[in-house]
Backbone bond lengths (Angstrom), bond angles and torsions (degrees), N, CA, C in turn:
res aa  C-N    CA-C-N  psi(-1)  N-CA   C-N-CA  omega(-1)  CA-C   N-CA-C  phi
1 M - - - 1.441 - - 1.512 109.30 -
2 T 1.300 117.37 137.28 1.451 121.08 175.19 1.522 109.40 -88.98
3 V 1.306 116.32 156.46 1.464 120.93 179.66 1.521 108.49 -71.89
4 P 1.346 118.71 129.91 1.456 121.07 -179.57 1.527 111.67 -61.24
5 A 1.333 116.01 150.84 1.459 121.70 -177.49 1.526 111.77 -69.37
6 G 1.290 118.78 -25.91 1.455 122.31 -179.02 1.514 110.04 -174.21
7 L 1.323 116.33 -176.82 1.458 119.93 -178.23 1.522 112.54 -68.54
8 D 1.330 117.61 -17.58 1.460 120.64 178.54 1.531 113.32 -90.72
9 A 1.312 117.58 3.42 1.463 120.91 178.79 1.529 109.80 -63.79
10 H 1.331 116.33 145.36 1.455 121.66 -179.83 1.522 109.29 -98.70
11 L 1.343 115.51 129.66 1.459 121.52 -177.41 1.515 110.68 -119.36
12 S 1.318 115.77 142.39 1.465 120.23 172.09 1.527 108.37 -71.25
13 R 1.313 116.13 170.11 1.468 120.06 -179.84 1.522 110.64 -59.11
14 Q 1.317 117.37 -42.98 1.468 121.77 -179.34 1.529 110.73 -64.20
15 D 1.331 117.27 -45.31 1.463 120.34 179.56 1.527 111.78 -67.84
16 A 1.336 116.52 -37.04 1.465 120.28 177.65 1.530 110.45 -63.99
17 A 1.329 116.30 -40.33 1.464 120.31 178.15 1.526 110.78 -64.97
18 H 1.308 116.46 -40.04 1.464 120.49 178.41 1.524 110.49 -64.71
19 A 1.327 117.36 -42.30 1.461 121.60 -179.63 1.530 111.75 -65.82
20 A 1.328 117.35 -36.72 1.460 121.75 -178.99 1.525 112.55 -89.86
21 Q 1.312 117.13 -4.60 1.467 123.42 -178.68 1.525 111.75 57.63
22 V 1.336 115.14 45.81 1.460 121.85 176.56 1.524 108.24 -130.92
23 D 1.312 116.19 171.23 1.452 122.06 175.86 1.531 109.21 -71.90
24 P 1.336 119.25 145.63 1.467 120.39 178.12 1.524 113.93 -55.55
25 H 1.328 116.59 -29.45 1.461 120.21 177.86 1.531 111.02 -61.95
26 V 1.327 117.45 -32.93 1.462 121.50 179.40 1.530 110.47 -64.71
27 I 1.315 117.49 -37.59 1.467 121.01 177.20 1.524 109.15 -61.44
28 S 1.322 117.65 -42.58 1.464 121.27 177.52 1.527 111.11 -63.25
29 L 1.330 116.83 -38.60 1.471 120.38 177.88 1.524 110.92 -66.04
30 W 1.324 116.88 -41.97 1.468 119.92 177.99 1.521 110.62 -62.02
31 A 1.331 118.00 -34.52 1.462 121.38 -179.90 1.531 111.44 -75.75
32 S 1.337 117.97 -39.18 1.460 120.08 -175.24 1.531 112.85 -89.52
33 Q 1.325 118.02 -45.98 1.460 121.34 -175.77 1.521 113.16 -100.45
34 G 1.314 116.83 -28.26 1.448 120.82 179.86 1.517 112.91 82.00
35 W 1.330 115.25 -166.14 1.459 123.25 179.80 1.515 107.82 -149.93
36 R 1.326 117.15 165.79 1.463 121.70 177.72 1.520 109.37 -94.04
37 D 1.327 115.61 129.04 1.451 121.33 176.73 1.532 107.66 -70.50
38 P 1.348 119.16 122.87 1.461 120.14 -176.30 1.524 113.34 -65.16
39 A 1.328 118.28 -26.39 1.465 120.91 -178.00 1.525 111.74 -78.05
40 T 1.321 117.41 -42.94 1.465 120.78 -174.19 1.517 113.51 -108.09
41 G 1.322 117.85 -20.48 1.453 121.40 -177.91 1.520 113.96 81.88
42 E 1.332 117.80 -0.55 1.461 119.87 -179.59 1.519 110.97 -84.02
43 R 1.330 114.98 153.94 1.461 120.75 -179.48 1.523 109.32 -82.08
44 R 1.318 115.37 133.78 1.466 121.85 177.33 1.519 108.65 -124.54
45 R 1.323 116.19 155.66 1.465 121.71 179.10 1.514 109.99 -130.26
46 L 1.318 114.45 154.88 1.465 121.84 175.46 1.524 107.75 -82.80
47 D 1.321 116.86 121.08 1.465 121.27 -177.95 1.522 111.26 -87.23
48 V 1.316 115.34 141.25 1.464 121.67 173.77 1.524 107.23 -83.13
49 V 1.348 117.21 122.77 1.464 119.77 -178.82 1.521 112.22 -86.37
50 H 1.315 117.13 -31.95 1.465 121.06 172.58 1.519 109.13 -166.54
51 R 1.316 115.76 171.03 1.471 122.03 178.20 1.525 108.14 -124.10
52 D 1.333 115.03 146.94 1.464 118.18 177.90 1.533 109.21 -80.57
53 W 1.311 116.43 -175.53 1.458 120.71 -175.06 1.525 113.07 -65.24
54 R 1.350 116.94 -17.83 1.468 120.37 176.45 1.520 112.33 -94.01
55 G 1.321 116.67 -1.86 1.462 120.36 179.55 1.516 114.46 90.58
56 R 1.323 116.76 7.46 1.467 119.91 -179.71 1.521 110.12 -76.88
57 P 1.334 116.81 135.73 1.467 119.85 -175.74 1.528 113.04 -77.50
58 Y 1.320 114.66 150.43 1.459 122.89 173.81 1.523 107.66 -123.99
59 Y 1.331 115.57 141.93 1.454 122.25 -175.40 1.527 109.99 -120.16
60 R 1.327 116.05 152.97 1.458 121.85 178.06 1.524 108.95 -75.73
61 Y 1.318 117.08 132.57 1.467 122.92 -177.12 1.524 111.33 -57.63
62 G 1.318 118.13 -43.27 1.461 121.32 179.91 1.515 112.45 -61.58
63 D 1.341 117.27 -36.16 1.469 120.94 178.14 1.523 111.29 -69.21
64 V 1.324 116.26 -37.36 1.468 120.61 178.46 1.530 109.99 -65.13
65 V 1.324 116.34 -44.04 1.472 120.77 179.10 1.526 110.07 -62.66
66 A 1.337 117.49 -42.47 1.462 121.43 179.47 1.527 111.47 -64.46
67 A 1.330 117.13 -40.75 1.465 120.97 178.49 1.520 110.90 -64.89
68 E 1.316 116.22 -42.58 1.464 120.27 -179.95 1.526 110.27 -63.88
69 A 1.314 117.83 -43.43 1.465 120.96 -179.96 1.526 110.83 -65.73
70 A 1.327 117.74 -41.49 1.466 121.23 -179.20 1.518 111.70 -65.94
71 T 1.329 117.73 -39.24 1.462 119.18 -179.30 1.524 111.35 -73.92
72 R 1.318 118.52 -27.54 1.467 120.26 174.72 1.521 111.36 -71.32
73 Q 1.341 117.41 -30.27 1.454 121.56 -179.46 1.524 112.49 -83.81
74 N 1.318 117.73 -13.32 1.456 121.53 -175.98 1.523 110.23 -67.32
75 K 1.310 116.28 118.13 1.468 121.31 -178.20 1.526 112.45 -74.08
76 R 1.339 117.49 -22.85 1.454 120.62 -178.00 1.526 112.62 -84.83
77 G 1.297 118.10 -16.69 1.461 121.37 -177.66 1.517 112.31 -79.73
78 R 1.309 114.79 169.70 1.462 120.26 177.11 1.518 109.89 -74.01
79 P 1.313 117.96 142.58 1.468 119.03 175.36 1.523 110.14 -67.92
80 R 1.311 116.87 148.36 1.461 120.66 -177.73 1.518 112.54 -88.39
81 T 1.310 116.56 -11.15 1.458 118.67 179.51 1.519 107.87 -105.88
82 R 1.298 115.14 146.29 1.456 119.87 179.18 1.522 109.65 -83.73
83 P 1.320 117.35 145.11 1.472 118.78 176.20 1.517 109.40 -68.23
84 P 1.328 117.31 153.55 1.463 118.87 -179.75 1.520 111.60 -63.44
85 V 1.309 115.48 145.32 1.462 121.43 179.34 1.529 108.00 -84.57
86 T 1.318 115.27 130.20 1.465 119.42 178.41 1.513 109.13 -101.25
87 Q 1.288 115.29 145.10 1.455 121.32 179.20 1.526 109.69 -84.25
88 A 1.320 117.26 135.28 1.454 120.92 175.18 1.520 109.31 -74.22
89 A 1.312 115.82 138.77 1.473 119.81 -176.90 1.497 112.55 -78.17
């Protein structure tokens, strides 16, 4: 993936997932179900800015970054890092 030219760059689902370091399925969930904004508590969704000739959605890079940051700040969500594994004595 190349680095987007700016926050208004349009990314495919695969590129958006790579930029946000999440699974592509998560991008689809953000678009269909949305997430809760940690500051206001309101539900937000990832908007499709356009579709290619096959109907595949493209998302705005700035919106993907905002969604990723909001879901990392969400205290009710699952943490994205695994807890350290402890050795049994």
